[in-house]
C-alpha positions in Angstrom: 0.0 0.0 0.0 1.2 3.5 -0.8 3.0 5.5 1.9 2.2 9.2 2.0 5.4 11.0 3.1 6.6 13.8 0.8 3.7 16.2 0.9 3.2 20.0 0.6 0.6 21.9 2.6 -1.3 24.4 0.6 -3.8 27.1 1.6 -6.2 29.4 -0.3 -3.3 31.7 -1.1 -1.5 28.9 -2.9 -4.5 27.5 -4.7 -4.4 29.5 -8.0 -2.5 26.8 -9.8 -5.2 24.3 -9.0 -8.2 26.6 -9.8 -6.5 27.1 -13.2 -6.7 23.4 -14.0 -10.1 22.4 -12.9 -10.6 21.0 -16.4 -8.0 18.3 -15.4 -9.9 17.1 -12.3 -10.7 13.4 -12.6 -14.5 13.2 -12.3 -16.1 11.4 -9.4 -18.0 9.3 -12.0 -14.8 8.2 -13.8 -15.1 4.4 -14.3 -11.4 3.7 -14.3 -10.5 5.6 -11.2 -14.0 5.6 -9.5 -13.8 7.0 -6.0 -15.6 5.3 -3.1 -18.6 7.3 -1.8 -17.0 8.0 1.5 -13.9 9.6 0.1 -15.5 12.4 -2.0 -14.7 15.1 0.6 -11.3 13.9 1.5 -9.4 13.5 -1.8 -9.2 14.9 -5.3 -7.0 13.7 -8.2 -5.9 15.4 -11.4 -5.0 13.9 -14.8 -1.5 15.4 -14.6 -0.7 13.3 -11.5 -1.4 15.8 -8.8 -3.3 14.6 -5.7 -4.8 16.8 -2.9 -5.8 15.1 0.4 -7.7 16.7 3.2 -5.2 17.4 6.0 -6.7 15.2 8.7 -6.9 12.2 6.3 -3.3 12.0 5.4 -2.9 8.6 7.0 -6.5 7.4 6.3 -6.2 3.8 5.2 -9.2 4.2 2.8 -7.4 7.0 1.0 -4.2 5.1 0.8 -6.0 2.1 -0.5 -7.8 4.1 -3.2 -4.6 5.7 -4.5 -2.9 2.3 -4.5 -5.7 1.0 -6.7 -5.4 3.9 -9.0 -1.7 3.3 -9.4 -2.3 -0.4 -10.3 -4.7 0.8 -13.0 -2.0 3.0 -14.6 -2.4 6.3 -12.7 1.0 7.9 -12.0 1.2 10.1 -8.9 3.6 12.9 -9.3 2.9 15.3 -6.3 0.8 15.0 -3.2 -0.6 18.0 -1.4 -2.5 18.5 1.9 -5.3 21.1 2.1 -8.5 22.1 3.9 -11.7 20.3 2.9 -13.2 23.6 1.7 -10.6 23.9 -1.1 -11.3 20.3 -2.3 -15.0 21.1 -2.4 -14.5 24.3 -4.4 -12.3 22.5 -6.9 -14.9 19.8 -7.4 -17.6 22.5 -7.9 -15.4 24.3 -10.4 -14.8 21.1 -12.3 -18.6 20.4 -12.4 -19.2 24.0 -13.7 -16.6 23.4 -16.4 -18.3 20.1 -17.5 -21.8 21.8 -17.5 -20.5 24.5 -19.8 -19.1 21.9 -22.2 -22.4 20.2 -22.4 -24.2 23.3 -23.6 -24.3 23.4 -27.4 -21.8 26.0 -28.6 -23.7 27.0 -31.7 -26.7 28.5 -29.9 -24.2 30.4 -27.7 -22.4 31.7 -30.8 -25.7 32.9 -32.2 -26.5 34.5 -28.8 -23.1 36.3 -28.9 -23.7 37.5 -32.5 -27.1 38.9 -31.5 -25.6 40.6 -28.5 -23.0 42.3 -30.7 -25.6 43.4 -33.2 -27.6 45.1 -30.4 -24.4 46.7 -29.1 -23.4 48.1 -32.4 -26.8 49.5 -33.1 -26.4 51.6 -29.9 -22.8 52.6 -30.5 -21.6 50.7 -27.4 -17.9 51.0 -26.5 -17.8 48.1 -24.0 -19.9 45.1 -23.1 -19.6 43.9 -19.4 -20.8 40.5 -18.4 -20.8 39.6 -14.7 -21.6 36.0 -13.7 -22.4 35.4 -10.1 -23.5 32.3 -8.2 -27.1 32.2 -9.6 -27.4 34.9 -12.3 -25.5 36.7 -15.0 -25.9 40.4 -15.7 -25.1 42.1 -19.0 -24.2 45.8 -19.2 -23.6 48.1 -22.2 -21.4 51.2 -21.9 -23.2 53.8 -24.0 -21.8 57.3 -24.3 -19.6 56.6 -21.3 -22.5 55.4 -19.0 -23.1 51.8 -17.8 -26.5 50.5 -18.7 -27.9 47.1 -17.6 -29.6 45.4 -20.6 -30.2 41.8 -19.8 -30.0 39.1 -17.1 -29.6 35.4 -17.6 -29.1 32.2 -15.6 -25.5 31.8 -14.3 -25.0 28.6 -16.4 -26.0 30.4 -19.6 -23.7 33.3 -18.7 -20.7 31.0 -18.1 -21.5 29.3 -21.4 -21.6 32.6 -23.3 -18.2 33.6 -21.9 -16.7 30.3 -22.8 -18.1 30.5 -26.3 -16.6 34.0 -26.8 -13.3 32.8 -25.5 -13.2 29.7 -27.7 -14.0 31.8 -30.7 -11.0 34.0 -30.1 -8.1 33.9 -32.6 -5.6 35.2 -30.1 -5.8 33.6 -26.7 -4.4 30.9 -24.4 -5.1 27.3 -25.5 -7.6 26.6 -22.7 -10.4 28.6 -21.1 -9.9 28.7 -17.3 -12.7 29.7 -15.0 -10.5 30.9 -12.2 -7.7 32.6 -14.2 -7.1 36.1 -15.5 -7.1 35.8 -19.2 -7.2 38.1 -22.3 -8.3 37.3 -25.8 -9.1 38.9 -29.1 -11.8 38.1 -31.7 -11.4 39.3 -35.3 -14.1 39.6 -37.9 -14.3 36.5 -40.2 -14.2 34.1 -37.3 -16.7 31.7 -35.8 -18.9 34.4 -34.5 -20.7 36.5 -37.1 -19.9 40.1 -36.3 -21.7 43.2 -37.7 -19.8 44.7 -40.7 -19.0 47.9 -38.8 -17.2 45.9 -36.1 -13.5 45.2 -36.7 -12.6 43.2 -33.6 -13.3 42.5 -29.9 -10.7 42.9 -27.2 -11.7 40.6 -24.2 -10.6 40.6 -20.6 -11.7 37.8 -18.3 -11.4 38.1 -14.5 -12.3 35.6 -11.7 -14.8 36.7 -9.1 -15.4 35.2 -5.6 -17.7 32.2 -5.3 -16.7 30.9 -8.7 -18.0 33.9 -10.5 -16.6 35.4 -13.7 -16.4 39.0 -15.0 -15.6 39.8 -18.7 -15.2 43.2 -20.4 -15.3 43.3 -24.2 -14.0 46.4 -25.9 -15.6 46.9 -29.3 -13.2 48.2 -32.0 -15.1 49.5 -34.9 -13.9 49.3 -38.5 -16.3 51.8 -40.1 -14.5 55.2 -39.9 -17.8 57.1 -39.8 -19.3 54.9 -37.1 -17.4 56.1 -34.1 -14.2 57.7 -35.2 -14.1 61.1 -36.8 -11.7 62.0 -39.6 -11.1 65.7 -38.5 -10.0 67.1 -35.2 -12.8 69.7 -35.4 -15.4 67.0 -35.7 -14.0 65.3 -32.6 -14.5 68.5 -30.6 -11.1 70.1 -30.4 -11.1 73.9 -30.2 -9.8 75.9 -33.1 -6.9 77.2 -31.0 -6.0 73.6 -30.1 -6.1 72.4 -33.7 -3.7 75.2 -34.6 -1.3 73.9 -32.0 -1.6 70.3 -33.2 -1.0 71.5 -36.7 2.2 73.3 -35.6 3.4 70.1 -33.8 2.7 68.0 -37.0 5.1 70.1 -39.1 8.0 69.9 -36.6 10.6 67.5 -38.0 11.3 65.8 -34.7 10.2 65.7 -31.1 8.0 63.9 -28.6 4.3 64.6 -28.6 2.1 62.9 -26.0 -1.7 62.5 -25.7 -2.8 62.1 -22.1 -5.9 61.0 -20.4 -7.5 58.1 -18.5 -8.6 54.8 -20.0 -11.6 55.4 -22.4 -10.8 59.1 -23.0 -10.4 58.6 -26.8 -6.5 58.8 -26.9 -6.2 56.0 -29.5 -8.8 57.7 -31.8 -7.0 61.1 -31.5 -3.6 59.4 -32.4 -5.2 57.6 -35.3 -6.7 60.8 -36.7 -3.5 62.8 -36.3 -1.4 60.1 -38.0 -3.8 59.7 -40.9 -3.8 63.5 -41.4 0.0 63.6 -41.3 0.1 60.9 -44.0 -2.2 62.8 -46.3 -0.6 66.2 -45.7 2.8 64.7 -46.4 1.4 63.5 -49.7 1.8 59.9 -48.6 5.6 60.2 -48.8 6.5 59.4 -45.2 7.1 56.1 -43.4 4.9 55.9 -40.3 5.3 52.9 -37.9 3.2 52.2 -34.9 3.8 49.7 -32.0 0.6 48.7 -30.4 -0.5 46.1 -27.8 -2.7 45.3 -29.5 -3.6 47.4 -32.5 -7.1 48.9 -31.9 -7.9 50.4 -35.2 -6.6 50.2 -38.7 -4.5 53.4 -39.4 -4.3 54.4 -43.0 -0.7 54.8 -44.2 0.8 53.2 -41.0 2.7 50.0 -40.6 1.2 48.6 -37.4 3.5 46.3 -35.4 1.6 44.2 -32.9 3.1 42.8 -29.6 2.6 39.1 -29.8 3.6 35.7 -28.3 3.7 36.9 -24.7 2.2 35.4 -21.6 3.3 37.6 -18.7 3.5 41.3 -18.1 7.3 41.0 -17.9 7.4 39.4 -21.3 5.0 41.9 -22.6 7.1 44.8 -21.5 10.3 43.3 -23.0 8.5 42.5 -26.3 7.1 46.1 -26.4 10.5 47.6 -26.0 12.0 45.2 -28.6 9.3 46.2 -31.1 10.1 49.9 -30.6 13.8 49.1 -31.3 12.9 47.2 -34.4 10.7 50.1 -35.6 13.7 52.5 -35.1 15.8 50.2 -37.4 13.1 50.2 -40.1 13.8 53.6 -41.6 10.8 55.4 -40.0 10.0 59.1 -40.4 7.4 59.0 -37.6 6.8 56.4 -35.0 4.0 55.9 -32.6 4.4 53.6 -29.6 0.8 53.2 -28.5 1.5 53.8 -24.9 4.5 55.3 -23.0 3.8 52.7 -20.3 7.0 52.6 -18.3 10.5 54.1 -17.9 12.0 51.7 -20.4 9.5 52.7 -23.1 9.8 56.4 -22.2 13.5 56.3 -22.6 13.2 54.7 -26.1 10.6 57.4 -27.0 13.1 60.2 -26.2 15.9 58.3 -27.9 13.8 58.2 -31.1 13.2 61.9 -30.9 16.9 62.6 -30.3 17.8 60.6 -33.4 15.6 62.8 -35.7 12.2 61.2 -35.5 8.8 62.7 -34.9 7.2 60.6 -32.1 3.6 60.3 -31.0 2.4 58.3 -28.0 -0.2 58.2 -25.2 0.3 58.4 -21.4 -2.0 58.2 -18.4 -2.1 61.5 -16.5 -4.8 63.9 -15.4 -3.7 67.1 -17.2 -1.3 68.2 -19.9 1.1 69.9 -17.5 1.1 66.9 -15.2 2.7 64.9 -18.0 6.0 66.8 -17.5 6.0 65.9 -13.8 5.2 62.2 -14.6 8.1 62.0 -17.1 10.4 63.5 -14.4 9.2 60.9 -11.9 9.9 58.2 -14.5 13.6 59.2 -14.6 13.7 61.5 -17.7 16.8 63.7 -17.3 16.4 67.5 -16.8 18.2 68.4 -20.1 15.6 66.4 -22.0 12.6 67.6 -20.1 13.5 71.3 -20.5 14.3 71.2 -24.2 11.2 72.4 -26.2 12.8 70.9 -29.4 12.7 67.5 -27.7 9.5 67.5 -25.7 7.5 69.5 -28.3 3.8 69.0 -27.5 1.3 67.6 -25.0 -2.5 67.1 -25.4 -4.8 66.1 -22.6 -8.4 65.0 -23.2 -11.6 63.6 -21.9 -14.8 62.4 -23.6 -18.1 64.0 -22.5 -21.6 63.1 -23.6 -23.0 65.3 -26.3 -26.5 66.6 -26.0 -29.1 65.5 -28.5 -29.9 68.5 -30.6 -33.5 67.3 -31.1 -34.6 67.0 -27.5 -32.2 68.9 -25.2 -34.0 71.0 -22.6 -33.2 74.7 -21.7 -31.6 74.8 -18.2 -34.4 77.0 -16.8 -36.8 74.1 -17.6 -34.7 71.7 -15.6 -36.8 69.8 -13.0 -33.9 68.7 -10.7 -32.5 70.7 -7.8 -29.8 68.1 -7.4 -28.5 65.6 -10.0 -25.8 63.1 -9.4 -25.0 64.8 -6.1 -24.4 68.1 -8.0 -26.6 71.1 -6.9 -28.4 73.1 -9.5 -27.5 76.3 -7.8 -23.7 75.6 -8.2 -24.2 74.8 -11.9 -26.2 78.1 -12.4 -23.3 80.0 -10.7 -20.9 78.5 -13.3 -23.0 79.8 -16.2 -24.3 83.0 -14.7 -25.1 85.5 -17.5 -25.2 82.8 -20.1 -28.2 80.8 -19.0 -30.1 81.3 -22.2 -27.4 79.4 -24.1 -27.3 76.4 -21.7 -29.2 73.1 -22.0 -29.5 69.9 -20.1 -30.3 66.4 -21.3 -33.9 65.1 -21.7 -34.0 61.9 -19.6 -36.8 60.5 -21.7 -34.8 61.0 -24.9 -36.3 60.9 -28.4 -36.3 58.8 -31.6 -33.0 60.4 -32.6 -30.9 59.6 -29.5 -30.1 57.4 -26.6 -31.6 58.9 -23.4 -31.0 62.5 -24.3 -27.5 62.1 -25.8 -26.0 61.6 -29.2 -22.4 60.3 -29.0 -19.5 62.0 -27.1 -17.3 64.9 -27.8 -13.6 65.7 -26.9 -12.9 68.2 -24.2 -9.2 69.0 -24.2 -6.1 71.1 -23.6 -3.1 71.3 -25.9 0.3 72.7 -25.3 3.2 73.6 -27.7 6.0 73.8 -25.2 8.6 76.5 -24.7 11.7 76.7 -22.5 10.2 78.8 -19.7 7.1 76.6 -19.3 9.2 73.4 -19.1 11.6 75.0 -16.6 8.7 76.2 -14.4 7.1 72.7 -14.2 10.4 70.9 -13.8 11.1 73.3 -10.8 7.7 72.3 -9.3 6.3 75.8 -9.9 3.2 74.3 -11.3 0.8 77.2 -10.5 3.2 79.7 -12.1 3.4 77.4 -15.1 -0.4 77.4 -15.5 -0.5 81.2 -15.2 2.3 81.6 -17.8 0.6 79.1 -20.2 -2.8 80.8 -20.0 -1.6 84.4 -20.0 1.4 84.3 -22.4 0.7 81.2 -24.6 -3.0 81.7 -24.8 -3.6 78.3 -23.1 -7.1 76.9 -22.7 -7.5 74.4 -19.8 -9.7 71.4 -20.1 -12.2 72.8 -17.7 -12.4 76.1 -19.6 -12.9 74.1 -22.8 -15.7 72.3 -21.1 -17.3 75.5 -20.0 -17.2 76.8 -23.6 -19.1 73.7 -24.7 -21.6 74.1 -21.9 -22.4 77.7 -23.0 -22.5 76.6 -26.6 -25.3 74.2 -25.7 -23.2 71.1 -26.7 -22.8 69.4 -23.3 -24.8 69.3 -20.1 -23.4 71.4 -17.3 -24.1 68.6 -14.8 -22.1 66.2 -17.0 -19.3 68.7 -17.4 -19.0 69.1 -13.6 -19.1 65.4 -13.0 -16.6 64.5 -15.7 -14.2 67.5 -15.5 -14.6 68.8 -11.9 -15.2 72.3 -10.9 -13.2 75.4 -11.5 -14.0 79.0 -10.7 -13.6 81.0 -13.9 -13.6 84.8 -13.5 -15.9 87.0 -15.6 -12.8 88.5 -17.2 -11.3 85.1 -18.0 -14.7 84.0 -19.5 -14.5 86.9 -21.9 -10.9 86.0 -22.8 -11.7 82.4 -23.7 -14.8 83.3 -25.6 -12.7 85.5 -27.8 -10.2 82.7 -28.5 -10.3 81.3 -32.1 
């Protein structure tokens, strides 16, 4: 009879390896290695030779006898672990969930996924969220930046839908794992019939407690007219900002960064800028992008993907390697999709110093904050204070655009408080301009989604100079803002938002919620209204 000596004790913190291979659990009903009824809570076996025994049953004769029988029938034990009964129970439950999902016909699930995507595209959805809990699954659409619950299903059906999406992916791990963090990508032309305006889906799967699952699908549209605009003015940039961007485009070299949080439209802005450069340069320039992964097709750009990576460490190394490869490929302009860490940022500045125009994105809250972020990432002072090297910065947000057919004048607004924001404070922001200000119609109309029609960029754009960079590098941020606004005719993101409010384009409550509050003096309001 087998002796159980070399064992490893594992707890919940060490259990991820086993949750990730519940598909390898030998079922209780397996004929060859059928487990006696009394052992179901004390032992679990995996097809790869791992065995977990409940701690207090290490020397249980029945357990030892069962494992000995399995070995005689060809089972090869490689490792033995001891754990709490609760872990063994959860692993069996995960295995059973996995088997139930396999039993559900994939074809109906693929049809359900296709139907879900059609509904999402019809509404211009940017992301689909599916949250599977113990008993039910909830589906949400993000429309114009807002989360909206659209459906609820049984948990089993939700799990099956997620598994079907994963298995239809053309870029993913080999196996769908219920308890693992996984990412995947589905392109058009695959097993799931996607609407023609949809180019691909970027999927992120996350485990939840109690065996749940949470997936977010980013919809990447192919139709240029569907979500992406072709002109900066159509996107919402102010004329003064467009002039700055046009000045940056004609500079022969230098680093230009687009800043903002996730979902602020940075990728779309970069796409539009690069396509405009390609056309303005009469298609005589070599533009190379490095993206992880490429979100949209960019006309005139060689798009290099980051592929064949499993870990964040590998991803970072592959990303840097791709940038180096791009620099060796005779580029005029390069675009690393994201200046994600100090290694990439160093390469970005190296590219600019060797005579290239560089565009990239970065996560910060404002344009001026980008300079401080670069300093914190180790960029040397001589680089950060050279306006020929760090040439331009754009910071942006997306704010819901009011439906022109059903928007309501603010003096007809029925709410004293909305989203925690008081009407009186909003009225103070627009005092003297109330006749030009509108709010959303919560009932909506046939032309819109709940009072809104898409989203619009609210931004700030800087063409740097020596004094501005020196002020920020010296931590004189307030002085830098004053200098930028007064001497360089700068327009802050909140001021740009205010201009859109008094133009009747965005709701003042939304502007306050998305951009925050800022006291703008009457004199300053007159100044920014005169900007062109």
